[in-house]
CHARMM internal coordinates of N, CA and C (Angstrom, degrees):
IC EDIT
DIST 1 N 1 CA 1.4412
DIST 1 CA 1 C 1.5264
ANGL 1 N 1 CA 1 C 108.34
DIST 1 C 2 N 1.3141
ANGL 1 CA 1 C 2 N 115.04
DIHE 1 N 1 CA 1 C 2 N 128.94
DIST 2 N 2 CA 1.4594
ANGL 1 C 2 N 2 CA 120.20
DIHE 1 CA 1 C 2 N 2 CA 179.16
DIST 2 CA 2 C 1.5280
ANGL 2 N 2 CA 2 C 110.00
DIHE 1 C 2 N 2 CA 2 C -96.29
DIST 2 C 3 N 1.3050
ANGL 2 CA 2 C 3 N 115.37
DIHE 2 N 2 CA 2 C 3 N 132.82
DIST 3 N 3 CA 1.4645
ANGL 2 C 3 N 3 CA 120.73
DIHE 2 CA 2 C 3 N 3 CA 177.58
DIST 3 CA 3 C 1.5171
ANGL 3 N 3 CA 3 C 109.03
DIHE 2 C 3 N 3 CA 3 C -119.30
DIST 3 C 4 N 1.2913
ANGL 3 CA 3 C 4 N 120.77
DIHE 3 N 3 CA 3 C 4 N 146.05
DIST 4 N 4 CA 1.4623
ANGL 3 C 4 N 4 CA 127.40
DIHE 3 CA 3 C 4 N 4 CA 1.54
DIST 4 CA 4 C 1.5301
ANGL 4 N 4 CA 4 C 111.33
DIHE 3 C 4 N 4 CA 4 C -71.51
DIST 4 C 5 N 1.3516
ANGL 4 CA 4 C 5 N 114.75
DIHE 4 N 4 CA 4 C 5 N 156.33
DIST 5 N 5 CA 1.4616
ANGL 4 C 5 N 5 CA 121.45
DIHE 4 CA 4 C 5 N 5 CA -178.22
DIST 5 CA 5 C 1.5205
ANGL 5 N 5 CA 5 C 109.48
DIHE 4 C 5 N 5 CA 5 C -136.33
DIST 5 C 6 N 1.3403
ANGL 5 CA 5 C 6 N 116.20
DIHE 5 N 5 CA 5 C 6 N 142.67
DIST 6 N 6 CA 1.4583
ANGL 5 C 6 N 6 CA 121.49
DIHE 5 CA 5 C 6 N 6 CA 175.17
DIST 6 CA 6 C 1.5221
ANGL 6 N 6 CA 6 C 108.53
DIHE 5 C 6 N 6 CA 6 C -77.53
DIST 6 C 7 N 1.3385
ANGL 6 CA 6 C 7 N 116.64
DIHE 6 N 6 CA 6 C 7 N 127.74
DIST 7 N 7 CA 1.4553
ANGL 6 C 7 N 7 CA 121.50
DIHE 6 CA 6 C 7 N 7 CA -175.10
DIST 7 CA 7 C 1.5270
ANGL 7 N 7 CA 7 C 111.30
DIHE 6 C 7 N 7 CA 7 C -137.02
DIST 7 C 8 N 1.3300
ANGL 7 CA 7 C 8 N 114.57
DIHE 7 N 7 CA 7 C 8 N 167.51
DIST 8 N 8 CA 1.4526
ANGL 7 C 8 N 8 CA 123.13
DIHE 7 CA 7 C 8 N 8 CA 168.65
DIST 8 CA 8 C 1.5255
ANGL 8 N 8 CA 8 C 106.22
DIHE 7 C 8 N 8 CA 8 C -113.54
DIST 8 C 9 N 1.3319
ANGL 8 CA 8 C 9 N 116.82
DIHE 8 N 8 CA 8 C 9 N 137.35
DIST 9 N 9 CA 1.4625
ANGL 8 C 9 N 9 CA 121.30
DIHE 8 CA 8 C 9 N 9 CA -176.19
DIST 9 CA 9 C 1.5231
ANGL 9 N 9 CA 9 C 111.80
DIHE 8 C 9 N 9 CA 9 C -115.73
DIST 9 C 10 N 1.3299
ANGL 9 CA 9 C 10 N 114.55
DIHE 9 N 9 CA 9 C 10 N 142.52
DIST 10 N 10 CA 1.4590
ANGL 9 C 10 N 10 CA 122.33
DIHE 9 CA 9 C 10 N 10 CA 170.61
DIST 10 CA 10 C 1.5250
ANGL 10 N 10 CA 10 C 106.42
DIHE 9 C 10 N 10 CA 10 C -126.99
DIST 10 C 11 N 1.3363
ANGL 10 CA 10 C 11 N 116.50
DIHE 10 N 10 CA 10 C 11 N 122.10
DIST 11 N 11 CA 1.4614
ANGL 10 C 11 N 11 CA 121.55
DIHE 10 CA 10 C 11 N 11 CA 179.74
DIST 11 CA 11 C 1.5186
ANGL 11 N 11 CA 11 C 108.12
DIHE 10 C 11 N 11 CA 11 C -152.15
DIST 11 C 12 N 1.3430
ANGL 11 CA 11 C 12 N 117.01
DIHE 11 N 11 CA 11 C 12 N 116.03
DIST 12 N 12 CA 1.4627
ANGL 11 C 12 N 12 CA 122.14
DIHE 11 CA 11 C 12 N 12 CA -176.87
DIST 12 CA 12 C 1.5249
ANGL 12 N 12 CA 12 C 111.82
DIHE 11 C 12 N 12 CA 12 C -66.73
DIST 12 C 13 N 1.3228
ANGL 12 CA 12 C 13 N 118.05
DIHE 12 N 12 CA 12 C 13 N -33.34
DIST 13 N 13 CA 1.4591
ANGL 12 C 13 N 13 CA 121.69
DIHE 12 CA 12 C 13 N 13 CA -178.07
DIST 13 CA 13 C 1.5300
ANGL 13 N 13 CA 13 C 111.52
DIHE 12 C 13 N 13 CA 13 C -58.73
DIST 13 C 14 N 1.3298
ANGL 13 CA 13 C 14 N 117.13
DIHE 13 N 13 CA 13 C 14 N -42.05
DIST 14 N 14 CA 1.4657
ANGL 13 C 14 N 14 CA 121.83
DIHE 13 CA 13 C 14 N 14 CA 179.54
DIST 14 CA 14 C 1.5276
ANGL 14 N 14 CA 14 C 112.52
DIHE 13 C 14 N 14 CA 14 C -98.78
DIST 14 C 15 N 1.3236
ANGL 14 CA 14 C 15 N 117.25
DIHE 14 N 14 CA 14 C 15 N -2.64
DIST 15 N 15 CA 1.4561
ANGL 14 C 15 N 15 CA 120.43
DIHE 14 CA 14 C 15 N 15 CA -178.65
DIST 15 CA 15 C 1.5159
ANGL 15 N 15 CA 15 C 113.17
DIHE 14 C 15 N 15 CA 15 C 71.91
DIST 15 C 16 N 1.3146
ANGL 15 CA 15 C 16 N 116.99
DIHE 15 N 15 CA 15 C 16 N 31.49
DIST 16 N 16 CA 1.4606
ANGL 15 C 16 N 16 CA 121.46
DIHE 15 CA 15 C 16 N 16 CA -179.41
DIST 16 CA 16 C 1.5268
ANGL 16 N 16 CA 16 C 109.17
DIHE 15 C 16 N 16 CA 16 C -88.15
DIST 16 C 17 N 1.3115
ANGL 16 CA 16 C 17 N 116.23
DIHE 16 N 16 CA 16 C 17 N 127.92
DIST 17 N 17 CA 1.4628
ANGL 16 C 17 N 17 CA 121.79
DIHE 16 CA 16 C 17 N 17 CA 178.30
DIST 17 CA 17 C 1.5218
ANGL 17 N 17 CA 17 C 108.37
DIHE 16 C 17 N 17 CA 17 C -134.06
DIST 17 C 18 N 1.3122
ANGL 17 CA 17 C 18 N 116.73
DIHE 17 N 17 CA 17 C 18 N 92.93
DIST 18 N 18 CA 1.4575
ANGL 17 C 18 N 18 CA 121.18
DIHE 17 CA 17 C 18 N 18 CA -179.78
DIST 18 CA 18 C 1.5118
ANGL 18 N 18 CA 18 C 113.36
DIHE 17 C 18 N 18 CA 18 C 72.08
DIST 18 C 19 N 1.3290
ANGL 18 CA 18 C 19 N 117.20
DIHE 18 N 18 CA 18 C 19 N 30.43
DIST 19 N 19 CA 1.4641
ANGL 18 C 19 N 19 CA 121.96
DIHE 18 CA 18 C 19 N 19 CA -179.38
DIST 19 CA 19 C 1.5235
ANGL 19 N 19 CA 19 C 110.83
DIHE 18 C 19 N 19 CA 19 C -75.21
DIST 19 C 20 N 1.3341
ANGL 19 CA 19 C 20 N 116.41
DIHE 19 N 19 CA 19 C 20 N 134.40
DIST 20 N 20 CA 1.4566
ANGL 19 C 20 N 20 CA 121.03
DIHE 19 CA 19 C 20 N 20 CA 178.80
DIST 20 CA 20 C 1.5268
ANGL 20 N 20 CA 20 C 109.61
DIHE 19 C 20 N 20 CA 20 C -72.91
DIST 20 C 21 N 1.3378
ANGL 20 CA 20 C 21 N 115.37
DIHE 20 N 20 CA 20 C 21 N 136.69
DIST 21 N 21 CA 1.4615
ANGL 20 C 21 N 21 CA 121.12
DIHE 20 CA 20 C 21 N 21 CA -179.40
DIST 21 CA 21 C 1.5223
ANGL 21 N 21 CA 21 C 108.88
DIHE 20 C 21 N 21 CA 21 C -155.02
DIST 21 C 22 N 1.3312
ANGL 21 CA 21 C 22 N 115.50
DIHE 21 N 21 CA 21 C 22 N 175.23
DIST 22 N 22 CA 1.4538
ANGL 21 C 22 N 22 CA 122.32
DIHE 21 CA 21 C 22 N 22 CA 174.26
DIST 22 CA 22 C 1.5183
ANGL 22 N 22 CA 22 C 108.35
DIHE 21 C 22 N 22 CA 22 C -120.01
DIST 22 C 23 N 1.3273
ANGL 22 CA 22 C 23 N 116.28
DIHE 22 N 22 CA 22 C 23 N 119.94
DIST 23 N 23 CA 1.4599
ANGL 22 C 23 N 23 CA 121.47
DIHE 22 CA 22 C 23 N 23 CA 177.40
DIST 23 CA 23 C 1.5215
ANGL 23 N 23 CA 23 C 108.14
DIHE 22 C 23 N 23 CA 23 C -79.82
DIST 23 C 24 N 1.3369
ANGL 23 CA 23 C 24 N 116.22
DIHE 23 N 23 CA 23 C 24 N 119.84
DIST 24 N 24 CA 1.4615
ANGL 23 C 24 N 24 CA 122.21
DIHE 23 CA 23 C 24 N 24 CA -177.54
DIST 24 CA 24 C 1.5261
ANGL 24 N 24 CA 24 C 111.05
DIHE 23 C 24 N 24 CA 24 C -93.27
DIST 24 C 25 N 1.3409
ANGL 24 CA 24 C 25 N 116.03
DIHE 24 N 24 CA 24 C 25 N -47.37
DIST 25 N 25 CA 1.4681
ANGL 24 C 25 N 25 CA 119.35
DIHE 24 CA 24 C 25 N 25 CA -178.56
DIST 25 CA 25 C 1.5219
ANGL 25 N 25 CA 25 C 110.02
DIHE 24 C 25 N 25 CA 25 C -160.43
DIST 25 C 26 N 1.3354
ANGL 25 CA 25 C 26 N 114.19
DIHE 25 N 25 CA 25 C 26 N 167.55
DIST 26 N 26 CA 1.4599
ANGL 25 C 26 N 26 CA 121.81
DIHE 25 CA 25 C 26 N 26 CA 174.00
DIST 26 CA 26 C 1.5155
ANGL 26 N 26 CA 26 C 105.62
DIHE 25 C 26 N 26 CA 26 C -123.14
DIST 26 C 27 N 1.3386
ANGL 26 CA 26 C 27 N 116.13
DIHE 26 N 26 CA 26 C 27 N 116.48
DIST 27 N 27 CA 1.4657
ANGL 26 C 27 N 27 CA 119.41
DIHE 26 CA 26 C 27 N 27 CA -174.79
DIST 27 CA 27 C 1.5286
ANGL 27 N 27 CA 27 C 111.09
DIHE 26 C 27 N 27 CA 27 C -83.73
DIST 27 C 28 N 1.3201
ANGL 27 CA 27 C 28 N 117.66
DIHE 27 N 27 CA 27 C 28 N 149.97
DIST 28 N 28 CA 1.4610
ANGL 27 C 28 N 28 CA 120.91
DIHE 27 CA 27 C 28 N 28 CA 176.43
DIST 28 CA 28 C 1.5302
ANGL 28 N 28 CA 28 C 112.21
DIHE 27 C 28 N 28 CA 28 C -65.77
DIST 28 C 29 N 1.3223
ANGL 28 CA 28 C 29 N 117.13
DIHE 28 N 28 CA 28 C 29 N -16.14
DIST 29 N 29 CA 1.4655
ANGL 28 C 29 N 29 CA 121.94
DIHE 28 CA 28 C 29 N 29 CA 178.88
DIST 29 CA 29 C 1.5314
ANGL 29 N 29 CA 29 C 111.97
DIHE 28 C 29 N 29 CA 29 C -81.46
DIST 29 C 30 N 1.3457
ANGL 29 CA 29 C 30 N 118.27
DIHE 29 N 29 CA 29 C 30 N -2.92
DIST 30 N 30 CA 1.4536
ANGL 29 C 30 N 30 CA 121.12
DIHE 29 CA 29 C 30 N 30 CA 174.37
DIST 30 CA 30 C 1.5181
ANGL 30 N 30 CA 30 C 115.34
DIHE 29 C 30 N 30 CA 30 C 98.04
DIST 30 C 31 N 1.3302
ANGL 30 CA 30 C 31 N 117.39
DIHE 30 N 30 CA 30 C 31 N 31.96
DIST 31 N 31 CA 1.4506
ANGL 30 C 31 N 31 CA 121.39
DIHE 30 CA 30 C 31 N 31 CA 179.25
DIST 31 CA 31 C 1.5222
ANGL 31 N 31 CA 31 C 110.94
DIHE 30 C 31 N 31 CA 31 C -129.41
DIST 31 C 32 N 1.3450
ANGL 31 CA 31 C 32 N 114.80
DIHE 31 N 31 CA 31 C 32 N 144.16
DIST 32 N 32 CA 1.4538
ANGL 31 C 32 N 32 CA 120.79
DIHE 31 CA 31 C 32 N 32 CA 167.58
DIST 32 CA 32 C 1.5191
ANGL 32 N 32 CA 32 C 107.30
DIHE 31 C 32 N 32 CA 32 C -89.99
DIST 32 C 33 N 1.3105
ANGL 32 CA 32 C 33 N 117.70
DIHE 32 N 32 CA 32 C 33 N 133.70
DIST 33 N 33 CA 1.4584
ANGL 32 C 33 N 33 CA 121.59
DIHE 32 CA 32 C 33 N 33 CA 172.33
DIST 33 CA 33 C 1.5193
ANGL 33 N 33 CA 33 C 106.53
DIHE 32 C 33 N 33 CA 33 C -100.87
DIST 33 C 34 N 1.3316
ANGL 33 CA 33 C 34 N 116.29
DIHE 33 N 33 CA 33 C 34 N 118.12
DIST 34 N 34 CA 1.4568
ANGL 33 C 34 N 34 CA 121.23
DIHE 33 CA 33 C 34 N 34 CA -176.87
DIST 34 CA 34 C 1.5192
ANGL 34 N 34 CA 34 C 110.73
DIHE 33 C 34 N 34 CA 34 C -129.59
DIST 34 C 35 N 1.3312
ANGL 34 CA 34 C 35 N 115.07
DIHE 34 N 34 CA 34 C 35 N 157.44
DIST 35 N 35 CA 1.4567
ANGL 34 C 35 N 35 CA 121.70
DIHE 34 CA 34 C 35 N 35 CA 169.89
DIST 35 CA 35 C 1.5207
ANGL 35 N 35 CA 35 C 106.09
DIHE 34 C 35 N 35 CA 35 C -110.51
DIST 35 C 36 N 1.3399
ANGL 35 CA 35 C 36 N 115.84
DIHE 35 N 35 CA 35 C 36 N 127.07
DIST 36 N 36 CA 1.4607
ANGL 35 C 36 N 36 CA 121.17
DIHE 35 CA 35 C 36 N 36 CA -177.06
DIST 36 CA 36 C 1.5205
ANGL 36 N 36 CA 36 C 108.96
DIHE 35 C 36 N 36 CA 36 C -140.53
DIST 36 C 37 N 1.3195
ANGL 36 CA 36 C 37 N 116.23
DIHE 36 N 36 CA 36 C 37 N 149.80
DIST 37 N 37 CA 1.4620
ANGL 36 C 37 N 37 CA 120.92
DIHE 36 CA 36 C 37 N 37 CA -178.25
DIST 37 CA 37 C 1.5279
ANGL 37 N 37 CA 37 C 109.76
DIHE 36 C 37 N 37 CA 37 C -93.15
DIST 37 C 38 N 1.3316
ANGL 37 CA 37 C 38 N 115.64
DIHE 37 N 37 CA 37 C 38 N 124.94
DIST 38 N 38 CA 1.4651
ANGL 37 C 38 N 38 CA 123.70
DIHE 37 CA 37 C 38 N 38 CA 173.23
DIST 38 CA 38 C 1.5216
ANGL 38 N 38 CA 38 C 107.46
DIHE 37 C 38 N 38 CA 38 C -126.15
DIST 38 C 39 N 1.3179
ANGL 38 CA 38 C 39 N 117.67
DIHE 38 N 38 CA 38 C 39 N 123.87
DIST 39 N 39 CA 1.4536
ANGL 38 C 39 N 39 CA 121.13
DIHE 38 CA 38 C 39 N 39 CA 175.23
DIST 39 CA 39 C 1.5142
ANGL 39 N 39 CA 39 C 114.57
DIHE 38 C 39 N 39 CA 39 C 58.93
DIST 39 C 40 N 1.3222
ANGL 39 CA 39 C 40 N 117.30
DIHE 39 N 39 CA 39 C 40 N 33.67
DIST 40 N 40 CA 1.4525
ANGL 39 C 40 N 40 CA 120.67
DIHE 39 CA 39 C 40 N 40 CA 178.49
DIST 40 CA 40 C 1.5130
ANGL 40 N 40 CA 40 C 115.12
DIHE 39 C 40 N 40 CA 40 C 85.12
DIST 40 C 41 N 1.3256
ANGL 40 CA 40 C 41 N 117.89
DIHE 40 N 40 CA 40 C 41 N -3.26
DIST 41 N 41 CA 1.4664
ANGL 40 C 41 N 41 CA 122.18
DIHE 40 CA 40 C 41 N 41 CA 178.96
DIST 41 CA 41 C 1.5215
ANGL 41 N 41 CA 41 C 109.96
DIHE 40 C 41 N 41 CA 41 C -116.50
DIST 41 C 42 N 1.3274
ANGL 41 CA 41 C 42 N 115.76
DIHE 41 N 41 CA 41 C 42 N 146.56
DIST 42 N 42 CA 1.4642
ANGL 41 C 42 N 42 CA 120.76
DIHE 41 CA 41 C 42 N 42 CA 177.53
DIST 42 CA 42 C 1.5293
ANGL 42 N 42 CA 42 C 108.74
DIHE 41 C 42 N 42 CA 42 C -89.85
DIST 42 C 43 N 1.3324
ANGL 42 CA 42 C 43 N 115.75
DIHE 42 N 42 CA 42 C 43 N 128.76
DIST 43 N 43 CA 1.4629
ANGL 42 C 43 N 43 CA 121.78
DIHE 42 CA 42 C 43 N 43 CA -178.84
DIST 43 CA 43 C 1.5245
ANGL 43 N 43 CA 43 C 109.87
DIHE 42 C 43 N 43 CA 43 C -122.12
DIST 43 C 44 N 1.3142
ANGL 43 CA 43 C 44 N 115.81
DIHE 43 N 43 CA 43 C 44 N 146.42
DIST 44 N 44 CA 1.4608
ANGL 43 C 44 N 44 CA 122.23
DIHE 43 CA 43 C 44 N 44 CA 173.01
DIST 44 CA 44 C 1.5296
ANGL 44 N 44 CA 44 C 106.53
DIHE 43 C 44 N 44 CA 44 C -92.83
DIST 44 C 45 N 1.3339
ANGL 44 CA 44 C 45 N 116.36
DIHE 44 N 44 CA 44 C 45 N 126.32
DIST 45 N 45 CA 1.4627
ANGL 44 C 45 N 45 CA 121.79
DIHE 44 CA 44 C 45 N 45 CA -173.82
DIST 45 CA 45 C 1.5280
ANGL 45 N 45 CA 45 C 108.67
DIHE 44 C 45 N 45 CA 45 C -129.98
DIST 45 C 46 N 1.3318
ANGL 45 CA 45 C 46 N 115.76
DIHE 45 N 45 CA 45 C 46 N 141.84
DIST 46 N 46 CA 1.4621
ANGL 45 C 46 N 46 CA 121.78
DIHE 45 CA 45 C 46 N 46 CA 172.36
DIST 46 CA 46 C 1.5270
ANGL 46 N 46 CA 46 C 107.28
DIHE 45 C 46 N 46 CA 46 C -104.61
DIST 46 C 47 N 1.3324
ANGL 46 CA 46 C 47 N 116.39
DIHE 46 N 46 CA 46 C 47 N 122.07
DIST 47 N 47 CA 1.4581
ANGL 46 C 47 N 47 CA 121.76
DIHE 46 CA 46 C 47 N 47 CA -179.39
DIST 47 CA 47 C 1.5246
ANGL 47 N 47 CA 47 C 109.62
DIHE 46 C 47 N 47 CA 47 C -117.55
DIST 47 C 48 N 1.3432
ANGL 47 CA 47 C 48 N 117.87
DIHE 47 N 47 CA 47 C 48 N 136.20
DIST 48 N 48 CA 1.4616
ANGL 47 C 48 N 48 CA 119.94
DIHE 47 CA 47 C 48 N 48 CA -179.84
DIST 48 CA 48 C 1.5239
ANGL 48 N 48 CA 48 C 111.88
DIHE 47 C 48 N 48 CA 48 C -66.51
DIST 48 C 49 N 1.3169
ANGL 48 CA 48 C 49 N 116.33
DIHE 48 N 48 CA 48 C 49 N 132.86
DIST 49 N 49 CA 1.4618
ANGL 48 C 49 N 49 CA 122.10
DIHE 48 CA 48 C 49 N 49 CA -179.74
DIST 49 CA 49 C 1.5285
ANGL 49 N 49 CA 49 C 110.73
DIHE 48 C 49 N 49 CA 49 C -58.25
DIST 49 C 50 N 1.3255
ANGL 49 CA 49 C 50 N 117.49
DIHE 49 N 49 CA 49 C 50 N -40.78
DIST 50 N 50 CA 1.4618
ANGL 49 C 50 N 50 CA 121.64
DIHE 49 CA 49 C 50 N 50 CA -175.57
DIST 50 CA 50 C 1.5274
ANGL 50 N 50 CA 50 C 113.53
DIHE 49 C 50 N 50 CA 50 C -66.29
DIST 50 C 51 N 1.3280
ANGL 50 CA 50 C 51 N 118.32
DIHE 50 N 50 CA 50 C 51 N -19.81
DIST 51 N 51 CA 1.4616
ANGL 50 C 51 N 51 CA 120.90
DIHE 50 CA 50 C 51 N 51 CA -175.86
DIST 51 CA 51 C 1.5270
ANGL 51 N 51 CA 51 C 112.94
DIHE 50 C 51 N 51 CA 51 C -118.37
DIST 51 C 52 N 1.3245
ANGL 51 CA 51 C 52 N 117.68
DIHE 51 N 51 CA 51 C 52 N 13.05
DIST 52 N 52 CA 1.4612
ANGL 51 C 52 N 52 CA 121.31
DIHE 51 CA 51 C 52 N 52 CA -174.17
DIST 52 CA 52 C 1.5224
ANGL 52 N 52 CA 52 C 110.22
DIHE 51 C 52 N 52 CA 52 C -129.61
DIST 52 C 53 N 1.3358
ANGL 52 CA 52 C 53 N 115.26
DIHE 52 N 52 CA 52 C 53 N 135.06
DIST 53 N 53 CA 1.4634
ANGL 52 C 53 N 53 CA 121.59
DIHE 52 CA 52 C 53 N 53 CA 173.47
DIST 53 CA 53 C 1.5253
ANGL 53 N 53 CA 53 C 107.05
DIHE 52 C 53 N 53 CA 53 C -103.87
DIST 53 C 54 N 1.3191
ANGL 53 CA 53 C 54 N 116.14
DIHE 53 N 53 CA 53 C 54 N 129.69
DIST 54 N 54 CA 1.4651
ANGL 53 C 54 N 54 CA 122.37
DIHE 53 CA 53 C 54 N 54 CA 179.00
DIST 54 CA 54 C 1.5232
ANGL 54 N 54 CA 54 C 107.70
DIHE 53 C 54 N 54 CA 54 C -117.41
DIST 54 C 55 N 1.3358
ANGL 54 CA 54 C 55 N 116.06
DIHE 54 N 54 CA 54 C 55 N 123.70
DIST 55 N 55 CA 1.4616
ANGL 54 C 55 N 55 CA 121.62
DIHE 54 CA 54 C 55 N 55 CA 178.00
DIST 55 CA 55 C 1.5212
ANGL 55 N 55 CA 55 C 107.40
DIHE 54 C 55 N 55 CA 55 C -119.55
DIST 55 C 56 N 1.3190
ANGL 55 CA 55 C 56 N 116.91
DIHE 55 N 55 CA 55 C 56 N 123.86
DIST 56 N 56 CA 1.4563
ANGL 55 C 56 N 56 CA 120.29
DIHE 55 CA 55 C 56 N 56 CA 178.61
DIST 56 CA 56 C 1.5186
ANGL 56 N 56 CA 56 C 109.22
DIHE 55 C 56 N 56 CA 56 C -71.60
DIST 56 C 57 N 1.3296
ANGL 56 CA 56 C 57 N 116.96
DIHE 56 N 56 CA 56 C 57 N 133.28
DIST 57 N 57 CA 1.4659
ANGL 56 C 57 N 57 CA 121.26
DIHE 56 CA 56 C 57 N 57 CA -177.87
DIST 57 CA 57 C 1.5220
ANGL 57 N 57 CA 57 C 112.41
DIHE 56 C 57 N 57 CA 57 C -70.40
DIST 57 C 58 N 1.3119
ANGL 57 CA 57 C 58 N 118.32
DIHE 57 N 57 CA 57 C 58 N -28.15
DIST 58 N 58 CA 1.4584
ANGL 57 C 58 N 58 CA 122.06
DIHE 57 CA 57 C 58 N 58 CA 179.16
DIST 58 CA 58 C 1.5246
ANGL 58 N 58 CA 58 C 108.48
DIHE 57 C 58 N 58 CA 58 C -82.86
DIST 58 C 59 N 1.3458
ANGL 58 CA 58 C 59 N 118.37
DIHE 58 N 58 CA 58 C 59 N 116.06
DIST 59 N 59 CA 1.4743
ANGL 58 C 59 N 59 CA 119.16
DIHE 58 CA 58 C 59 N 59 CA -179.30
DIST 59 CA 59 C 1.5255
ANGL 59 N 59 CA 59 C 111.64
DIHE 58 C 59 N 59 CA 59 C -68.54
DIST 59 C 60 N 1.3138
ANGL 59 CA 59 C 60 N 114.81
DIHE 59 N 59 CA 59 C 60 N 156.20
DIST 60 N 60 CA 1.4635
ANGL 59 C 60 N 60 CA 121.09
DIHE 59 CA 59 C 60 N 60 CA 177.08
DIST 60 CA 60 C 1.5247
ANGL 60 N 60 CA 60 C 109.11
DIHE 59 C 60 N 60 CA 60 C -73.79
DIST 60 C 61 N 1.3194
ANGL 60 CA 60 C 61 N 117.42
DIHE 60 N 60 CA 60 C 61 N 145.78
DIST 61 N 61 CA 1.4661
ANGL 60 C 61 N 61 CA 119.16
DIHE 60 CA 60 C 61 N 61 CA 176.59
DIST 61 CA 61 C 1.5283
ANGL 61 N 61 CA 61 C 110.48
DIHE 60 C 61 N 61 CA 61 C -66.43
DIST 61 C 62 N 1.3384
ANGL 61 CA 61 C 62 N 115.57
DIHE 61 N 61 CA 61 C 62 N 147.39
DIST 62 N 62 CA 1.4613
ANGL 61 C 62 N 62 CA 119.61
DIHE 61 CA 61 C 62 N 62 CA 178.96
DIST 62 CA 62 C 1.5228
ANGL 62 N 62 CA 62 C 110.07
DIHE 61 C 62 N 62 CA 62 C -70.58
DIST 62 C 63 N 1.3269
ANGL 62 CA 62 C 63 N 115.04
DIHE 62 N 62 CA 62 C 63 N 142.17
DIST 63 N 63 CA 1.4602
ANGL 62 C 63 N 63 CA 121.32
DIHE 62 CA 62 C 63 N 63 CA 179.13
DIST 63 CA 63 C 1.5201
ANGL 63 N 63 CA 63 C 107.02
DIHE 62 C 63 N 63 CA 63 C -119.35
DIST 63 C 64 N 1.3075
ANGL 63 CA 63 C 64 N 116.90
DIHE 63 N 63 CA 63 C 64 N 128.16
DIST 64 N 64 CA 1.4544
ANGL 63 C 64 N 64 CA 120.67
DIHE 63 CA 63 C 64 N 64 CA 176.77
DIST 64 CA 64 C 1.5163
ANGL 64 N 64 CA 64 C 108.90
DIHE 63 C 64 N 64 CA 64 C -108.67
DIST 64 C 65 N 1.3010
ANGL 64 CA 64 C 65 N 114.42
DIHE 64 N 64 CA 64 C 65 N 135.61
DIST 65 N 65 CA 1.4665
ANGL 64 C 65 N 65 CA 119.72
DIHE 64 CA 64 C 65 N 65 CA -179.85
DIST 65 CA 65 C 1.5223
ANGL 65 N 65 CA 65 C 109.08
DIHE 64 C 65 N 65 CA 65 C -98.03
DIST 65 C 66 N 1.2933
ANGL 65 CA 65 C 66 N 115.02
DIHE 65 N 65 CA 65 C 66 N 143.67
DIST 66 N 66 CA 1.4624
ANGL 65 C 66 N 66 CA 119.78
DIHE 65 CA 65 C 66 N 66 CA 177.23
DIST 66 CA 66 C 1.5233
ANGL 66 N 66 CA 66 C 109.14
DIHE 65 C 66 N 66 CA 66 C -67.80
DIST 66 C 67 N 1.3189
ANGL 66 CA 66 C 67 N 117.12
DIHE 66 N 66 CA 66 C 67 N 138.73
DIST 67 N 67 CA 1.4570
ANGL 66 C 67 N 67 CA 120.24
DIHE 66 CA 66 C 67 N 67 CA -179.17
DIST 67 CA 67 C 1.5254
ANGL 67 N 67 CA 67 C 111.79
DIHE 66 C 67 N 67 CA 67 C -83.65
DIST 67 C 68 N 1.3252
ANGL 67 CA 67 C 68 N 116.20
DIHE 67 N 67 CA 67 C 68 N -23.24
DIST 68 N 68 CA 1.4663
ANGL 67 C 68 N 68 CA 119.78
DIHE 67 CA 67 C 68 N 68 CA 178.79
DIST 68 CA 68 C 1.5159
ANGL 68 N 68 CA 68 C 109.21
DIHE 67 C 68 N 68 CA 68 C -122.65
DIST 68 C 69 N 1.3085
ANGL 68 CA 68 C 69 N 114.16
DIHE 68 N 68 CA 68 C 69 N 148.37
DIST 69 N 69 CA 1.4654
ANGL 68 C 69 N 69 CA 120.83
DIHE 68 CA 68 C 69 N 69 CA 178.70
DIST 69 CA 69 C 1.5256
ANGL 69 N 69 CA 69 C 108.03
DIHE 68 C 69 N 69 CA 69 C -105.75
DIST 69 C 70 N 1.3345
ANGL 69 CA 69 C 70 N 115.87
DIHE 69 N 69 CA 69 C 70 N 126.81
DIST 70 N 70 CA 1.4564
ANGL 69 C 70 N 70 CA 119.90
DIHE 69 CA 69 C 70 N 70 CA 177.51
DIST 70 CA 70 C 1.5175
ANGL 70 N 70 CA 70 C 109.53
DIHE 69 C 70 N 70 CA 70 C -75.63
DIST 70 C 71 N 1.3461
ANGL 70 CA 70 C 71 N 114.60
DIHE 70 N 70 CA 70 C 71 N 140.67
DIST 71 N 71 CA 1.4699
ANGL 70 C 71 N 71 CA 119.03
DIHE 70 CA 70 C 71 N 71 CA 178.70
DIST 71 CA 71 C 1.4945
ANGL 71 N 71 CA 71 C 110.43
DIHE 70 C 71 N 71 CA 71 C -119.12
END
COOR INIT
IC SEED 1 N 1 CA 1 C
IC BUILD
């Protein structure tokens, strides 16, 4: 995973539901460090990993599996 990354955040504590943000780092102490816009200003916020859903905005490439196995 490359950081920083563009993400969508869900966090009940702050009332975030699919809010656009930039994931800066994941701390060993159990926090996501993100940059998010509140009221027209960009803020650096620490969100607890256990209470936050992070969805990467860039979708994963599609993977197709072979239907037959060569022998």
